C-alpha positions as CSV (number, residue, x, y, z in Angstrom):
1,M,-24.7,-20.1,34.5
2,N,-26.5,-20.6,38.1
3,E,-25.3,-17.4,40.5
4,P,-23.3,-18.0,43.8
5,T,-25.3,-17.8,47.2
6,S,-23.3,-16.8,48.8
7,C,-20.1,-14.9,49.8
8,Q,-18.7,-18.1,50.2
9,D,-20.1,-19.3,47.2
10,W,-18.3,-16.3,45.3
11,V,-15.3,-16.6,46.7
12,T,-15.0,-20.8,45.9
13,R,-16.5,-20.9,42.5
14,A,-13.7,-17.4,41.9
15,T,-10.6,-19.7,43.4
16,D,-11.2,-22.8,41.0
17,S,-11.5,-20.1,38.4
18,L,-8.2,-19.7,38.9
19,E,-7.7,-23.1,39.8
20,R,-8.7,-24.0,35.9
21,A,-6.7,-20.7,34.8
22,K,-3.3,-21.8,36.0
23,K,-4.1,-25.8,34.4
24,M,-4.6,-24.5,31.4
25,E,-1.7,-22.7,30.8
26,N,0.4,-25.7,29.9
27,K,-2.1,-27.7,27.6
28,A,-3.6,-24.9,25.8
29,V,-6.2,-25.3,23.7
30,Y,-6.0,-23.5,21.0
31,D,-9.5,-21.6,20.2
32,L,-9.3,-18.9,17.6
33,K,-11.8,-19.8,14.8
34,S,-12.3,-17.7,11.1
35,V,-15.7,-16.8,11.1
36,K,-18.4,-16.2,8.3
37,L,-20.3,-12.9,8.9
38,P,-22.7,-11.1,6.1
39,Y,-20.8,-8.1,4.3
40,L,-22.8,-5.1,4.4
41,S,-22.3,-2.2,1.9
42,G,-24.1,0.8,0.2
43,G,-27.7,1.1,0.9
44,L,-28.1,-2.0,3.3
45,L,-25.1,-1.1,5.5
46,R,-27.0,2.4,5.4
47,L,-30.3,0.9,6.2
48,F,-28.7,-1.5,9.1
49,A,-26.8,1.3,11.2
50,S,-29.8,3.2,11.4
51,L,-31.5,0.4,12.7
52,V,-29.1,-0.2,15.3
53,E,-28.9,3.7,15.8
54,G,-32.8,3.5,16.1
55,P,-35.1,2.2,18.7
56,L,-35.0,-1.1,16.9
57,G,-31.4,-1.7,18.1
58,G,-32.7,-3.6,21.5
59,L,-33.8,-5.9,19.4
60,L,-31.4,-6.8,17.0
61,T,-28.5,-6.1,19.4
62,P,-29.1,-9.5,21.2
63,S,-27.9,-11.9,18.1
64,L,-25.1,-9.5,16.9
65,F,-24.1,-9.7,20.5
66,E,-23.9,-13.6,19.7
67,S,-22.3,-13.3,17.0
68,A,-19.4,-11.2,18.5
69,G,-18.8,-13.3,21.3
70,I,-19.9,-10.9,23.7
71,N,-22.6,-13.7,25.3
72,W,-20.3,-16.3,25.4
73,L,-17.7,-13.8,27.3
74,R,-20.4,-12.9,29.7
75,K,-21.1,-16.5,30.5
76,Q,-16.7,-17.0,31.5
77,M,-16.3,-17.5,34.9
78,I,-13.2,-14.6,35.5
79,G,-12.0,-15.0,39.0
80,E,-9.2,-12.6,38.5
81,S,-9.3,-8.6,39.6
82,P,-9.7,-6.0,36.6
83,T,-6.0,-4.4,35.3
84,S,-7.6,-1.2,34.0
85,M,-4.2,-0.2,32.2
86,P,-1.3,-3.0,31.2
87,I,1.4,-1.0,32.9
88,H,4.3,-3.0,34.0
89,F,5.7,-1.0,36.5
90,T,9.7,-1.2,37.3
91,D,11.7,2.0,38.1
92,S,10.2,5.8,39.0
93,Y,10.6,8.5,37.2
94,S,13.9,10.6,37.8
95,D,15.7,13.3,36.3
96,E,18.4,11.4,34.2
97,N,15.7,9.1,32.2
98,L,14.0,12.1,30.5
99,A,15.2,11.1,27.1
100,V,17.7,8.7,25.4
101,P,20.9,9.5,25.5
102,E,22.6,10.6,21.5
103,K,25.6,8.0,22.4
104,E,23.2,4.9,22.0
105,W,21.3,6.6,18.8
106,P,22.8,4.3,15.6
107,R,25.1,6.2,13.9
108,A,24.9,4.0,10.5
109,A,22.6,2.0,8.5
110,A,23.1,-1.7,10.5
111,I,22.0,-2.8,7.2
112,Y,21.7,-2.0,3.9
113,P,19.2,-5.0,2.2
114,N,19.3,-6.9,-0.8
115,G,17.2,-6.0,-3.9
116,F,15.0,-2.3,-3.3
117,Q,16.8,0.3,-1.5
118,F,14.3,2.8,0.4
119,A,15.9,6.8,1.1
120,T,16.5,6.1,5.2
121,V,17.4,8.9,7.3
122,F,21.3,8.5,6.9
123,D,21.1,8.6,3.0
124,Y,18.8,12.6,3.3
125,A,21.3,13.2,6.1
126,K,25.0,11.9,4.0
127,A,23.1,14.1,0.8
128,Y,22.6,17.0,2.4
129,R,26.3,16.9,4.4
130,D,27.5,16.4,0.9
131,G,25.4,19.4,-0.5
132,K,24.2,16.9,-3.4
133,T,21.1,18.8,-1.9
134,T,19.0,20.5,0.8
135,P,16.1,19.9,2.8
136,E,14.4,23.0,0.6
137,E,14.6,21.5,-2.8
138,V,13.7,18.4,-1.0
139,A,10.8,19.6,0.3
140,L,10.1,21.2,-3.1
141,K,10.0,18.0,-4.5
142,L,8.3,16.4,-2.3
143,L,5.1,19.2,-2.0
144,D,5.0,18.5,-6.0
145,A,5.2,14.7,-5.3
146,I,1.6,15.0,-2.7
147,E,0.3,16.9,-5.0
148,S,1.2,14.3,-8.1
149,S,-0.5,11.5,-6.2
150,D,-3.6,12.8,-5.2
151,A,-3.8,14.2,-8.9
152,S,-3.4,10.7,-10.2
153,T,-6.0,7.6,-10.7
154,P,-6.7,6.5,-7.8
155,P,-5.8,9.1,-5.6
156,L,-2.9,7.8,-3.0
157,R,-4.3,9.8,-0.6
158,A,-1.8,10.0,2.3
159,M,-1.7,13.1,3.0
160,I,-5.3,14.5,4.2
161,A,-3.1,18.0,5.2
162,V,-0.2,19.9,4.0
163,D,0.3,23.5,4.6
164,R,3.3,24.6,2.0
165,A,4.3,27.8,3.9
166,D,5.2,25.4,6.5
167,V,7.0,22.8,5.2
168,M,9.0,25.4,3.3
169,K,9.6,27.5,6.5
170,Q,11.2,24.1,8.5
171,A,13.4,23.5,4.9
172,R,14.7,26.6,4.7
173,E,15.9,26.7,8.7
174,A,17.1,22.9,8.3
175,T,19.1,24.5,5.2
176,E,20.6,27.3,7.5
177,R,21.4,24.7,10.6
178,I,23.1,22.7,7.8
179,K,25.2,25.2,5.8
180,A,26.3,26.6,9.3
181,G,27.7,23.1,10.7
182,R,24.6,23.0,13.3
183,P,22.3,20.6,12.3
184,L,20.0,19.8,15.1
185,S,20.5,15.5,14.6
186,I,20.6,12.9,12.1
187,F,17.2,13.9,11.6
188,D,17.7,17.4,10.5
189,G,16.0,18.3,7.5
190,V,14.5,15.1,7.1
191,P,10.7,14.1,5.9
192,V,8.7,13.0,8.2
193,A,4.5,12.4,8.1
194,V,2.2,12.4,10.9
195,K,-0.9,10.9,11.8
196,D,-4.3,13.0,12.0
197,E,-4.4,11.0,15.1
198,V,-1.8,13.5,17.0
199,D,-1.5,17.6,17.4
200,M,0.8,19.0,15.5
201,M,1.1,22.8,15.0
202,P,-0.2,24.6,12.6
203,Y,-2.7,21.3,11.9
204,P,-6.1,20.6,13.7
205,T,-6.6,17.3,14.4
206,T,-9.6,16.0,12.9
207,V,-9.0,12.2,13.6
208,G,-10.1,10.9,10.2
209,T,-13.4,12.7,10.5
210,S,-15.6,15.4,8.6
211,F,-16.5,17.4,12.0
212,L,-13.7,17.6,14.5
213,G,-10.5,19.9,14.1
214,K,-11.7,23.2,13.3
215,S,-9.0,25.2,14.3
216,P,-5.4,24.7,14.4
217,V,-4.1,23.0,17.7
218,T,-2.1,25.2,20.0
219,E,0.7,22.9,21.5
220,D,2.8,19.9,19.6
221,A,1.5,16.3,21.2
222,T,5.3,15.5,22.6
223,I,6.3,12.8,20.2
224,V,5.7,15.6,17.6
225,A,7.8,18.0,19.3
226,R,10.7,15.4,20.3
227,M,10.5,15.1,16.7
228,R,10.5,18.6,15.7
229,A,13.8,19.6,18.5
230,A,15.8,16.6,16.3
231,G,15.5,18.9,12.9
232,A,12.4,16.7,11.5
233,L,10.7,18.1,8.4
234,L,7.6,17.7,9.5
235,I,5.4,17.3,6.3
236,G,1.8,17.3,7.2
237,K,-0.8,15.2,8.2
238,A,-2.0,11.7,7.3
239,N,-4.8,10.2,6.7
240,M,-6.3,7.1,8.7
241,H,-9.5,5.0,9.1
242,E,-11.5,7.6,10.7
243,I,-11.4,7.7,14.4
244,G,-9.1,4.5,14.2
245,I,-11.9,2.5,14.7
246,N,-11.2,0.2,11.7
247,V,-8.2,-1.8,10.0
248,T,-8.5,-0.9,6.5
249,G,-8.2,2.7,6.0
250,L,-11.0,3.7,4.2
251,N,-12.2,7.1,4.9
252,P,-15.4,8.1,3.0
253,H,-14.5,11.9,4.0
254,H,-10.7,12.5,3.1
255,G,-10.6,9.4,0.7
256,T,-9.0,5.9,1.1
257,T,-5.7,5.8,1.2
258,R,-4.2,3.7,-1.4
259,N,-1.5,0.8,-1.5
260,P,1.7,1.9,-2.6
261,Y,2.6,-2.1,-4.0
262,N,-1.2,-2.3,-5.5
263,T,-3.4,0.6,-5.9
264,N,-6.3,-1.3,-5.8
265,H,-5.6,-2.9,-2.2
266,F,-5.8,-1.6,1.2
267,T,-3.1,-0.1,3.1
268,G,-4.9,-1.4,6.4
269,G,-5.2,0.7,9.2
270,S,-6.3,2.4,11.1
271,S,-2.1,4.1,10.7
272,S,-3.1,4.1,6.6
273,G,-1.3,7.4,5.4
274,S,1.6,7.0,7.9
275,A,2.5,3.4,6.2
276,T,1.5,5.0,2.7
277,A,3.5,7.9,3.1
278,V,6.8,5.2,3.9
279,A,6.1,2.9,1.5
280,A,5.5,5.5,-1.4
281,G,8.8,7.0,-0.8
282,L,6.9,10.5,0.9
283,A,9.1,9.8,3.9
284,P,11.5,7.2,5.8
285,V,9.4,7.8,9.1
286,A,6.2,8.3,10.1
287,I,4.2,9.3,13.4
288,S,1.6,6.1,13.9
289,A,-0.5,5.5,16.8
290,D,-2.3,1.3,17.4
291,G,-4.9,0.5,19.6
292,G,-5.6,-2.6,17.9
293,G,-2.5,-3.2,15.3
294,S,-2.8,-0.2,13.5
295,I,0.7,0.4,13.2
296,R,1.7,-2.9,12.5
297,I,-1.6,-3.9,10.5
298,P,-0.8,-1.2,7.5
299,A,3.3,-1.2,8.2
300,A,2.7,-5.2,7.3
301,F,0.6,-4.6,4.4
302,C,2.6,-1.6,2.7
303,G,5.9,-4.0,3.3
304,V,7.4,-2.0,6.2
305,F,8.5,-1.9,9.7
306,G,5.9,-0.4,12.2
307,L,7.0,-0.9,15.9
308,K,4.6,-0.8,18.9
309,S,6.3,-0.1,22.3
310,T,5.6,-1.5,25.5
311,F,2.9,0.5,26.9
312,G,3.6,3.5,28.4
313,R,7.1,3.8,26.5
314,V,5.9,6.2,24.3
315,S,4.4,9.8,25.5
316,E,0.4,9.6,24.8
317,H,0.4,13.5,25.2
318,G,-1.3,15.6,23.2
319,A,-2.8,12.2,21.0
320,A,-6.7,12.0,20.7
321,P,-7.7,10.2,23.8
322,L,-9.8,7.8,21.7
323,C,-8.6,4.2,23.4
324,W,-6.8,5.0,26.2
325,S,-5.5,1.7,28.1
326,V,-4.8,-0.1,24.2
327,A,-3.3,3.0,22.7
328,H,0.4,3.3,21.7
329,L,2.2,6.0,19.6
330,G,5.1,5.1,17.6
331,P,6.8,4.7,14.5
332,I,6.2,3.4,10.9
333,A,9.0,3.2,9.0
334,G,11.6,2.0,6.0
335,T,14.0,-0.3,7.1
336,A,15.3,-1.4,10.2
337,T,17.5,1.5,11.3
338,D,14.8,4.0,10.4
339,T,12.8,2.6,13.1
340,A,15.7,2.7,16.0
341,L,16.0,6.0,14.6
342,A,13.0,7.2,15.0
343,Y,12.5,5.0,18.4
344,A,15.2,6.7,20.2
345,V,14.1,10.4,19.5
346,M,10.2,9.3,20.4
347,A,11.1,6.6,23.8
348,G,11.4,7.9,27.3
349,P,9.3,9.3,30.0
350,D,7.1,12.7,29.8
351,L,5.9,14.6,32.9
352,H,2.5,15.1,30.8
353,D,1.5,11.2,30.6
354,P,2.3,9.8,34.7
355,N,2.0,6.5,32.6
356,T,5.6,7.0,31.2
357,L,7.5,7.9,34.4
358,H,7.8,3.8,35.5
359,Q,10.1,2.9,32.7
360,P,13.9,2.5,32.4
361,L,15.9,4.0,30.8
362,P,15.3,3.1,26.9
363,S,17.8,0.9,25.5
364,L,19.8,0.3,22.1
365,E,22.1,-1.9,23.3
366,N,23.0,-5.0,21.0
367,W,19.8,-4.1,18.7
368,D,22.5,-4.1,15.2
369,Q,24.0,-7.8,16.5
370,L,23.5,-9.1,13.1
371,N,23.4,-12.7,14.5
372,L,20.8,-14.3,17.1
373,N,22.8,-16.2,19.2
374,G,21.7,-17.2,22.6
375,L,18.2,-15.9,21.8
376,K,14.5,-18.2,22.1
377,L,12.0,-18.0,19.9
378,G,8.5,-18.8,21.0
379,V,5.9,-20.4,18.3
380,Y,2.6,-21.3,19.0
381,K,1.7,-23.5,16.1
382,P,-2.1,-23.3,16.2
383,W,-1.5,-20.0,16.2
384,F,0.9,-19.3,14.1
385,Q,-0.1,-21.2,11.2
386,H,-3.6,-20.0,11.1
387,A,-3.2,-18.0,8.2
388,D,-2.9,-18.0,4.4
389,P,-0.7,-20.7,3.2
390,E,1.4,-18.1,1.3
391,I,2.0,-16.5,4.5
392,V,2.1,-19.1,6.8
393,A,5.1,-20.4,4.2
394,A,6.8,-17.1,4.2
395,C,7.0,-16.8,8.1
396,D,7.9,-20.6,8.2
397,L,10.9,-19.8,5.8
398,M,12.0,-16.4,7.8
399,L,11.7,-19.2,11.3
400,R,14.1,-21.0,9.5
401,R,16.3,-18.6,8.6
402,F,16.2,-17.0,12.5
403,A,18.0,-20.2,13.2
404,D,20.7,-20.2,10.8
405,M,21.7,-16.9,12.3
406,G,21.6,-18.9,16.1
407,A,18.2,-18.8,17.1
408,E,16.4,-21.4,19.2
409,I,12.6,-22.0,17.7
410,V,10.6,-23.2,21.1
411,E,7.2,-24.4,20.9
412,I,5.0,-22.7,23.2
413,N,1.2,-22.6,24.5
414,I,-0.9,-19.7,25.4
415,P,-4.1,-20.4,26.3
416,D,-7.5,-17.7,25.8
417,L,-6.9,-16.4,22.6
418,E,-10.5,-15.9,21.8
419,L,-10.7,-14.8,25.3
420,N,-8.2,-12.2,24.2
421,R,-9.9,-11.1,20.9
422,I,-13.3,-10.6,22.5
423,A,-11.4,-8.7,25.6
424,H,-10.3,-6.4,23.7
425,S,-13.1,-6.2,21.3
426,V,-15.2,-4.6,24.0
427,T,-12.4,-2.7,25.2
428,I,-11.6,-0.9,22.7
429,L,-15.0,-0.1,21.5
430,A,-16.1,0.9,24.6
431,E,-13.6,3.1,25.6
432,M,-14.6,4.6,21.8
433,A,-17.8,5.5,22.2
434,Q,-16.9,6.9,25.4
435,A,-14.2,9.2,24.0
436,M,-17.2,10.1,21.0
437,S,-20.4,10.7,23.5
438,Y,-19.2,14.7,23.5
439,T,-20.3,14.0,20.5
440,Y,-22.6,11.8,19.2
441,D,-26.0,13.1,19.9
442,V,-25.7,15.8,17.3
443,H,-22.7,14.1,14.5
444,H,-23.5,10.5,14.6
445,K,-24.9,10.6,11.0
446,E,-21.6,12.0,10.1
447,H,-19.4,9.4,10.6
448,G,-19.1,7.2,8.2
449,L,-21.4,3.7,7.7
450,D,-18.8,1.4,9.3
451,V,-18.3,4.1,12.3
452,R,-21.8,4.2,12.8
453,L,-22.7,1.1,12.8
454,N,-19.2,0.5,15.3
455,L,-20.4,3.1,17.6
456,A,-24.0,2.2,17.6
457,L,-23.6,-1.6,19.0
458,A,-20.4,-0.4,21.6
459,R,-23.3,2.1,23.1
460,K,-24.8,-0.8,23.6
461,T,-22.3,-2.8,25.8
462,I,-22.8,-2.1,29.4
463,S,-20.5,-1.5,32.0
464,Q,-20.1,-4.8,33.3
465,D,-19.2,-6.2,29.7
466,Y,-16.3,-3.8,30.2
467,L,-14.9,-4.8,33.8
468,F,-15.7,-8.5,32.9
469,A,-12.8,-7.4,30.0
470,Q,-10.8,-5.6,32.5
471,R,-10.7,-9.1,34.2
472,A,-10.0,-11.2,31.6
473,R,-7.2,-8.5,30.7
474,T,-5.4,-9.3,33.9
475,R,-5.2,-13.4,33.1
476,I,-4.1,-12.6,29.7
477,I,-1.5,-10.8,30.6
478,R,-0.6,-13.3,33.3
479,N,-0.8,-16.3,30.2
480,F,1.9,-13.9,28.0
481,N,4.6,-13.3,30.9
482,K,4.0,-16.6,31.7
483,A,4.9,-18.0,28.3
484,L,7.9,-15.0,28.0
485,E,9.4,-16.5,31.2
486,Q,10.4,-19.7,28.7
487,V,11.3,-17.6,25.7
488,D,12.9,-14.3,24.4
489,M,9.7,-13.4,22.0
490,I,6.9,-14.8,20.5
491,I,6.8,-15.2,16.7
492,T,3.7,-15.4,14.5
493,P,2.4,-13.8,11.1
494,T,1.7,-10.2,11.7
495,T,-1.9,-10.4,9.9
496,A,-3.3,-13.8,8.3
497,I,-3.8,-12.4,5.5
498,A,-2.2,-10.2,2.8
499,A,-3.9,-6.8,1.8
500,P,-7.6,-6.7,0.9
501,A,-8.5,-5.8,-2.5
502,I,-10.6,-2.6,-2.7
503,P,-14.3,-3.8,-2.7
504,K,-16.0,-1.2,-5.7
505,D,-19.2,-1.4,-3.7
506,S,-17.6,-0.1,-0.6
507,L,-16.4,3.4,-1.9
508,P,-17.2,6.1,-1.1
509,D,-19.5,5.3,1.6
510,G,-17.8,2.3,3.4
511,N,-18.4,-1.5,4.0
512,S,-18.7,-3.3,7.2
513,D,-16.9,-7.1,6.7
514,L,-16.0,-8.5,10.2
515,S,-15.2,-11.9,8.6
516,T,-11.9,-9.8,7.1
517,T,-11.3,-7.9,10.1
518,I,-11.2,-11.0,11.7
519,E,-8.1,-12.3,10.0
520,I,-6.7,-8.9,9.7
521,M,-6.3,-8.4,13.7
522,R,-6.0,-12.3,14.4
523,F,-2.2,-11.7,15.5
524,V,-2.5,-8.1,16.7
525,T,-4.8,-7.5,19.5
526,A,-2.9,-9.1,22.5
527,G,0.0,-6.8,22.3
528,N,-2.6,-4.1,22.7
529,M,-4.2,-6.1,25.8
530,T,-0.6,-7.0,27.5
531,G,1.0,-3.2,27.2
532,L,3.8,-5.5,25.5
533,P,6.3,-4.3,22.9
534,A,5.3,-5.6,19.1
535,I,7.1,-4.9,15.9
536,T,6.3,-6.4,12.5
537,F,9.0,-6.1,9.6
538,P,8.6,-7.2,6.3
539,V,9.4,-11.0,5.6
540,G,8.2,-11.7,1.6
541,Y,5.5,-11.4,-1.5
542,T,2.9,-13.1,-1.9
543,K,2.6,-14.6,-6.3
544,S,0.8,-11.2,-6.7
545,G,3.7,-8.8,-5.2
546,L,1.7,-8.1,-2.2
547,P,3.8,-8.1,1.1
548,I,3.8,-10.5,3.6
549,G,4.6,-9.3,7.4
550,M,6.1,-11.3,10.5
551,Q,5.5,-10.3,14.4
552,A,7.8,-10.6,17.4
553,M,6.0,-9.5,20.3
554,G,9.2,-9.5,23.7
555,R,9.1,-8.7,26.9
556,A,8.8,-5.5,28.5
557,W,10.8,-2.2,27.8
558,E,12.9,-5.2,25.7
559,E,12.4,-3.2,22.3
560,H,16.1,-3.0,21.6
561,Q,15.6,-7.7,21.5
562,L,12.3,-6.9,19.1
563,L,15.1,-4.4,16.7
564,R,18.0,-6.8,16.6
565,L,15.0,-9.4,15.0
566,A,13.9,-7.6,12.6
567,V,17.3,-6.2,11.2
568,N,18.7,-9.3,11.0
569,A,15.3,-10.7,8.8
570,E,16.3,-7.0,6.6
571,K,19.8,-8.8,6.2
572,V,18.2,-12.0,4.3
573,V,14.7,-10.9,2.7
574,E,14.9,-8.5,-0.5
575,R,12.8,-5.9,-0.7
576,K,10.7,-5.0,-4.0
577,E,10.1,-1.6,-5.2
578,P,6.5,-0.2,-4.7
579,K,4.5,0.6,-7.7
580,V,4.3,3.5,-6.8
581,H,7.4,5.3,-5.0
582,Y,8.5,8.6,-5.0
583,R,12.5,9.7,-4.5
584,F,14.2,13.1,-3.0
585,L,17.6,12.0,-3.5
586,E,18.6,11.3,-7.3
């Protein structure tokens, strides 16, 4: 690419770039491709990671960056100014919007799905208030189930830290409140798991590593504090892919989390333990985190719901600062109603997190309206259809059902999806490399092999790559907001494939399978780059019984519309029981 020879030349080229980008908005060329990259595991992966980390890494970097698309990114002409944080500015903080008014909370389940019934928050609350069981009795069964699940072959490994004394103390206090007729909320005594990326007393936060979190934290993260204030029975720290840097859930330090629908398959990541805990019935809700689909991917793979809210809707205070410009906290839950309930507790401004102070009051207005009259659902067909045929078929069927419920299906175009994919990769890896830079020199060889390789590559990117990605983000946000001027939501599958089988040669040390990773992440990263809200919900199962998820992305601050779509899907999709599932109310 020829360099500009003068300031005027630069301005002209930048202006031309913007004009070309605007012209492309209405005639998008679909540019995402499935790619075949080498699969590495065992000794070969260890050797390759060591080479990239060492002096020879500079010789390997150009070909690796070519495969990753970074060289392609460097050649693009992007005239936009950078967007460092995808904040959608609206109102500023006021005392009146610190929390969702309780009157907006769901008062009953919006729908009970066909087929298998997951135990819900309301089921627990009713059982407690009817005297059929108590939080203490549930806690005892739950603790036994966690031990049993980890003693099975293979171990489930949903949870990596459970403090029995703390769980029972919480359960006794909830039991006393409910017996006295003074429950804190509908959540009082209801089990909730917390991803080990989020601070919760009295546990350390290891972020899935073997060397971080040697001491218990002294303060709950805001999202945990809000659940605790609602009376939730916080059952412990859920497993995760180490530092959240991949999307399978494989963890050599704490054990690889298994999919309750088939324990020989991955759960997805990085919120692997959170999704498994919900699907296996250990908790109806789990606190999770999403920097590149890490709520939505495991929720889809495990046949449950996951909501990534608008950037800044849920406070990040107390979460590990791994990838700050793409990071979101939120719920994974077994039903749409439980997702809405958890969202109602979690959302809202927090003075500890300035990014949350620009939001309108969280709303659940009409979230449980059991029709889709007036909604326009946008589909970019080449993108929507770029998935395994079983997944496309299930999502196509769901679209037809949405149309029967009153939705209008609108074909749309979204340019620059390859730009989004690569810009997201550069952004999240650069931020994670910086986040781990304080421990890298001493501890980098204590990471799993895939983490070592990813961090070594990320450390070889340059500042211009990161800034280039943020300039691309500006264009990507414009592209998606432009599409959302035509429709209320953008609909895709959640993942392009169902949960992959766990290769035997990947255990216990891990693997590098970038071809599969790209298939898994195809539809999710735009939500992180743009900061727009997105939800995944179950729409069926493959012939082999693995769950299939559909994703909807909406306009900023319109999480209630995404929940409305999810609950309408729930009323027509027949749920199937996971092969590993515990029930504590029977």
